N, C-alpha and C positions, 0 to 999 in steps of 0.2 A: 504493500500500500504506500510505501514511501522509499525514496532513495537517500533520505537524510542519514548520513554516516554516523552522526552523533547518537541518533535514536537507535539505529541498528546495532552499533557496537555496545551501547549500554544494555540493550535487551539481551544480547549474546552473553555479556558478563553476568547479568542477573540470572539468566537461565542456567549458566554453568554452575552457579552457586546453589540454586534451588532445585535443579534437576527435574523439571516437569517431564511427563511422558510426551506431551505435545504442546504446541503453541498455537493459539487461535487469535486472529486479529478481529476486533469488533468494528464492524463497518457502519453501524447506525441504522441498518435496514430493518424493517418490520419483520421480514422473513427470518432473518437470523435471530432476532429477539424472540420470536414465537417458538423457534426450535429450542432455544435455551430455556424458555418457560416450561415447555413440554418435558425437557430433560430433568429440570429441577423438580417437577411434579412426580416424575417416574422414580426418583430417588428418595422422595419424601422431604426434600429440602423446602419445597413450597407446596401449598394446597390450593387447588383451583376452586374458587368460590362460585356460588350460584350466579351463572352468567346472565340470567334474566333480571335478577335484582341488582347485581353488582357486576356489570359487564367489564371484562378486562381486569378484574380484581383477584388478588391472591393473598394468602396468609403465610407468614413465616414465623418460626420461633427460634430465637437465639439460644445459646447455651445458658443454663441457669446462672452461671458465674459471670455472664457477659451481657449486661443489660443497659449500660450507660457509658458515657465518656468517663475515662479514668484520669482525673487531673494529676493524681499522685504518680502515674506512670507515663506522663506526658513530658517530654524533655525538649528544651531548646539547646542545640549543640553548636555553640560559637567558639572560635578559637580562644577568645578571652572570656572568662566567667562573668566579668562585670558588664559585658555587652548583652548578656542574657538578663542580667539584673536579679534583684532579690526576690521578686514575685514568682519568677519562673523556676522550674527545676532545670538544672544544668548538668550536662556531661560533656567532657572534652570529645570533639568529633572522632579522633583516632580511637579512643577507648570505646566509644559507642559503636563505631563501625565494626570493630573487632568483636565486641560482645554479641552484637546482633547477627553478625555473619555466621557465628556458631549456631544460632537458633534457626537461621534460614537454611543452613546447609542440608540439602536433600529434603527440605520440607515439602516440596511439590512432587516427590516421587509418587507415581501412581495417579497423579492429578494432571489437570490441564492448566497451563498458564494462559490467561486471557490478557490481551494487549488492548487497552482502552485509550485511544487518542481523543482528548476532550478539550473543550474551550470553556473558560469562565468568561461569560459575556458573549455578545453577538459576534460570530466569526467575522474577522476582517475589520471590526470597529476599532477605534483608537483605544477603547477600554480593554479589549480582549487580551487575555493571557492564556497560553496553551500549556497543557500538561499531558503526560502519558502515565496511566496507572497500570501496573502489572498486578494481577490478583489471581488466586486460585478459587475464587468464590463466584458462582453464578449469581447469587443474591447481590453481591457487590456490583456486578456488571449491570443487572437489571435496575438497580437503584441509580447507578450513574447515568443510565440511559434516560431516566426521568429527571434527575437533578441537574444534569449538565447538557451541553450540546456536543454530541459524539458523532464521529464519522470521518470519512476520507477528506472532506473539505477542511477539517482542522489541520490535517497533515499538509494539504496543499497550501494553506495559509502560513504554516510554519516554514515551509520550504526547506532550505539548508541551514536554518538558524539553529545554533546550539542552545539557545536560551529558553528551553522548555523546562517545566517542572517535572522532575523524575520521581515518581511515586511507586514504591514497592510494598505490596501487602501480601502476607501469607497467613492463612489461618493456623498453620502448624498444628499444635496439639490443643489450642485454646487454653493453654496453661496460664492461669492468672498470675502465678508467681513469676512468669517470664513474659508478661504482656508489656509491650513497649510501643509508644507512639512518639517517634523522634523526628525532629525537624532540624535540618542543616541549612539555615537561611543563606549562608555564604556559598553553599554548593547547589542551591535550587533543588534540594532533595528532601523527600519525606519517606521514612521507613516505619511500617506498622506491622507488628507480628503478634500472633496468639490472641487475636480478637476477631469477632465476626460481626460486631455491633456497629451500626450507622456511623456515629460521629468519630469513631476510632478508625474506620476502614473506608468510608466514602471520602477519599483523600482530597477531592475537590472542595469539600465543604469547609469546616473550620480550619483544617490543616493548611490548605492552600489559600482559600479565599480570605482568611483572616491572618493566620500566623505568618505564613510566607509572604502574603500580599502586603501586610502592614510593614514588613521589612523592606520590600520592593518599593512601596509607596513613599517611604521616607527617603530612600535612595534616589527615586525618580521624581519626587515632588508632587505626589498625589496622596490620597487617603483611602485606606481600607478599613471600614467601620462596621461594627455589629449593630446595624441600624435597619429598621423598616423604612420603606419609602411609600408615601401615599399622596394622592391628589385629591383636593377638595374642589368640586365643580360647583360654581355659583349658578343661580337661576338664569343669568345672562349667557351662560356657556363658558365663561372664563374658568380656567383650572389653575390652581396654585399648589405647589408641591412642598411637602415637609418630610424631613428625615428625622427619625427618633430612636434613641437608644434606651433600653430598659433592661435591668437584670432579669433573671428568670422569675416566673410567678408574678409578673407585673402586667400581664395582659397585652403582650406585644402583638401576637397574631390577631387578637380581637380588635386591636386598634387599627392594624394594617387592613383589616377587612370590615371596618366599621359600617354599620347600617344606620343612616340618619334617623333621628326621632321623627315621629309622624308629622309634627308641625313643620319640620324642615323639608321632609319628603314632599309634602303638598306644595311647598313653595318652589320645588325644583332643585333642591340641593342633592348632590350625589357625592359619594366617596369612592375613589378608584385605587386599587392595590397595584403598586409597582413591584413591591417586594416585602417579605415579612421578616427578613433575618439579616441580610448583608447588603451593604451599600459600598460601591466603589465611587469615589468622589474626586473630580478634577476641576481645575479652573478652565472655564470655556473661553472662547474668543471674545465673548461680550463682557468678560470680567466677572461673571457670576460663577457660583459653584454649580456644577452639573453632576447629578448622581445617577448611577445605573445599578440594577440588581444583577450580579454576575451569575446568579443561579437560573435554572430553567424549571424548577419545581419547588414544592414545599415538603419539608421534613418535620411534620408537626406532632405535638404531643396529643394523643387520642383522649385520655381521660378528661372529662369536663367539657369536651367539645360536643355541643348539641344544638338543637334548633333554636334555643333561646340565647345561649352564650355566643355562638358564632355560626349562624346558618350558612354563610358563604363558605366557610371552611368545610362544613359537613357536606354541602352539595358538591364541593370540589372532590371529595373522597369517594363519590358514588360510582365512579368509573375509572379504569386504568390505574388503580392504586394498589400498592403493596402495603398490607397491614402487618406490623411486627409486634408480637407479644400481647395480642388482645385475646378475648374469649372467642372460641369457635362455637357457634350455635349449630350443632350437628343436625337438628331437625330441619332447619331451613338452609343449611350450608351458607350461613352469613356470619357476620361478626358482631360483637357487642363489647362495650367497656363501661366502667363505672362513670355515671354522669351522662351517658348517652340518652337513656330514657328510663322509665320506671318498669320496664318489661324485660328483665333479664331472662335468658333461656333457663328453662326449669331443669331441676336435677334429672340426670339421665340424658339430657340433650345439650350439655355444656362441657366443653373441655377448656381448662384454664391455660394461661400463658406458658405453663411448664409442660403442658401436654397431659395433665391428669384430669379425671372427672371432677367437676366443680359443682358445689351445692350453694346456690345463691342464698338459701335460708340461713346459712352459717356466716354470712358476711357481716363483719363488724367494722363500722366506719373508723373506729379508733385503732384497729389492728390491720396494718397494711398487708400482713401475711395472709389475710383472708380474701384479698382482692382476686377477682377472676382475671382481670387484665393487669399487667405490671403498671405501677404508677407512672413509669417513663415509657409506656408503650407508644408506638408511633404509627403515623401514616406517611407514605411517600407518594405524593400526588402531583400530577402535571399542572403547571401554572395555567396552561390554556383552558383547563376545565373549571377555572375559578370564575363564578358569575360576575364578580366585580373587578376582573383584571383590567388594568389600564390599557387603552389603545396605544400608549407610548411604551409598553413593555418591551417591544422589539426595536425601539428607536435606537440606532447605534450611537446617537449623541447623548442619550440619557435624558433626564428632565432637570430644569433649573430649580434650585432650592430657594424658597423664600425664608424658611426658618429651619433651625436645628433644635430639637427638643430632647432634653434629658429627663429621666424620671426615676423615681424610686418608691419604695413602700415605707412610709413613715407615719406613725400614729399621731405625732404631735408636731414634729420639727418643721417639716417643709409645708408651705401653704399650697393651696390647690394649683396655683400657677404663679410664677414670677419671671421677669425678664432680666437678663444680665445687662450690665451697664455698657459693655463693649465686647469685642472678641476676646481680649485678654481675660477679662472678668468671666466671660462665658466659658473659657477653657478651664478656669479655676472651678467654676460651678460643676463642669463635667468631671473634673479630677477628684472632687469630694463626693460624687454620687454614692448613695448608699441605700441599702434596704435593711429593714429589721426582719429577722427570721420569723416565719410563721410556724404554726403547729405542723405544717406539712414538711418543713425542713427538719433535718436531724438536729438534735441538741436542744439547747434552751430557747425559749420564745423571747422575742424582743431584743435579741443581740444584734448590734449594728455591724453589718458586713459592707466594707467599702468595695465598690466595684466601678472604678473610673470608666466613664463612657461605656459601661457594660463590657469592657475589654479585659478585665482582670485575667481570665483564663486564656485569652486569645491573642495577646500582644506577642509578636515574634521576636521581641528584643527588650531592652531595658525600659521599664515604664517611665522613668524620669526623662529618657530621650524621646519617648513617645509624646509626653507633654510638651517637650521642646519643639517637636515637629508640628504640633497643633499651633503653638505660638508663632513659629516661623511661617506656617501657611497663612495665618492671619495677616502677616505683613505683606503677603503677595497677592491677596485677593482684592481687586479694586472695588467690587460690589458684594461685600460679604453678607450672607444671610444673618439675621438676628438670632441670638441664642436664648432659649427659655428652659425652665425646669417645671415639671408638673408632678403632682402627687394625688392620685385618685383615691388614696387609702387613708385619709385623715379620719380619726375616730373621735366619738364623744367619750364622756367619762365612763360609760358602760361598755365601751369597746365596739360600739356599732359604727359602721361606715356612715359618714355624713353626706357624702356625695354619691349620687346614684351610679355613676360610671357607665360602662359599655357605650351604647349609642349616644348617650348624653354628653360624652366627652367631646363631641363635635362642637358643643357650645363654647368650650374652652379653646379648641383649635381656631374657631372663628374670631375669638378675641385676639389670639396670637397673630393671625393673618392681618387683622385690622391694625394691630400695632406695627406690623412690617410695612404697612402702607401709610403709616402716620394718620390713621383715621380716628383713633381713640386716644384719650389721655390716659395717664397712669399715675399712681401714687409712689413717690420715692420712699423706700424704707432702707433699713440697715443692710438688707441682703440683696436689694435690687428693686425693680419696679413691679408693683402688684396692681391688679385691676381696681378701678372704682367699682364698688359692688353692683351699681346699676348698669354697668357695661357688660355684665354676664347675663345673657338672656335666660330667664327662668320660666318663661311662658310654657304652660303645660306640665310643669313639675309640681306634683301634689305636696310633697313634704319639704320643699325647699323655698325659703322666703329670702327677702333681702338681707335679713339678719343672719340667716344661715350662710349666705355668701360672705358677709362681713367676717363671720367667724372663720370661714374656710380660707380667706385671704389674709387673715391677721398673722403677724409675725411674733412668735413666742420667743422673746429674748432669752428667757431662762434656759429653754431647750437648746437654743443655738449656742449659748455660752458653754453648756455642758458638752455640746458637740465639738467645740473648738479643740478640747484636749484630745478627743478621739482622732480628729483630723491631723493634729500634730504628730500623734503616735504613728498614724498611717504614713505620713510623709517621711518619718524617720525610718520606717520599715523599707520604703522604696530606696532611701539612701541619699547620697550627696549629689545625685544627678537631677534631683527635683529642681527645676529652674528657679532662679532668684525671684523672677516675676510672680511666681505662685506663692512663695513665702511672703512677698510684699502684699499680695492680695489677701492672704490669711491675716496678716498683721492689721491691715486696713479694716477688715471685717470685724476683728476683735475690738478695735478702737471704736468703730461705729456702734457696736453693741453696748459699749459703755462699761 
């Protein structure tokens, strides 16, 4: 499929190490994909679901010890330890190559090596970056066909260029003691061994599109961010775009696929999804920031996805989808998960995510071990099947950003929304992003976890240098988007959420966009600009009054003063590469709080 000598010699080298029985090139055709699906079903690797109810859909179960990304086993391998930074796990490249080579040796004996040439971004666009993933897993091939753009045109676009991302994945023995996901940003290389689960083995996703791409972006003057991209369409047909970063469990996919409240729908407002997870951002010729979703599909969390929480996501999964680690309803040959509906398959008709008979009557909400679907079970679905997919999804230029939004889950500290004073202050706001742990997370409730720009597990180099890159970008953008912070999760003294969230978050997005156009005023506070209560539209909201909004946008100085110590601690953890500008912003915030 290619004459690229760099690609061919690298494949020869990897095949000599892993020793597959045969090598198959993935060409992106439906015929080849269909043959692979049939093969996976014949071996039990996948189960073909009811094709009348779920056309093109399949079920897969990973090994019980292999159900999530493993941050503790994820390494950034740079020649100097300080270049990886204190937040990342580090291993010297030579040591890592030697250690993993032993695990890879002969790991594909009796297996097929699949060669997947893929593009992150529209092939041939200025944004596009190309990779080749070698894997011994049909499941990985079929997921990559959904999540990325695969085929001969990728190799044609690459031509003779040596600058592709080299990804090697082997299931080996799925031994969790020897499971490694290692990134060599200086070598454009990713090695993953002993896992079969999504985020560890779909090497185009977090591994390439964030960890390697963030390193490339800094080198080449662009940004790879853990951000959704959405477009808000006004009744007059004008569309404005926002990118937003949220830590996990903060409703990122729900916001990306938001359905406007009835009163806005009637007026003609619409929301369009460009991406739900990753944004690659560059300065356009017009001096604005332009963002593109490098992915071609959605790898979403199934539990909690339903017709109320996210109908667009649910409709997207109803065809051409691979479900991983959900319940198999054997009576109908369909799937189910906790939070889908109140009709779980009955005992005798249900197989849980581990492959065992499941009794829904024994389910206890407080005990995750009684779940039928794994709490991190997934769907891999094609973006083209999303009812609210933006018509700009395949625009090679991307979309122009009016605003960048950061968010977190804070009970008292952060107001519903506030605007940063400028790009530098906005970078500071992103750098101190945090969420409080919920009952769903392991460990104590209410513990503050800092997750700058939602990139804590995904920055491919030193976090302090990453902040510096943000500041440097700000100096280069003639027409920078404004930066905001939102918090949908403020609670009253009884712990109840004050803001309704979901579709009603559009009310806040419209204030944000009005600020970008200088159409509304704001109130200056110690932390930034907050809305005047009357500028957040509450029409049609039963339990929200003007006083509620006043409470939601109030700045609790005591909570912020407590937070300062935690921020200082976090900056100390990152170390001496935290830019002086951010220390200055922190000192200025402390002074303003009094």
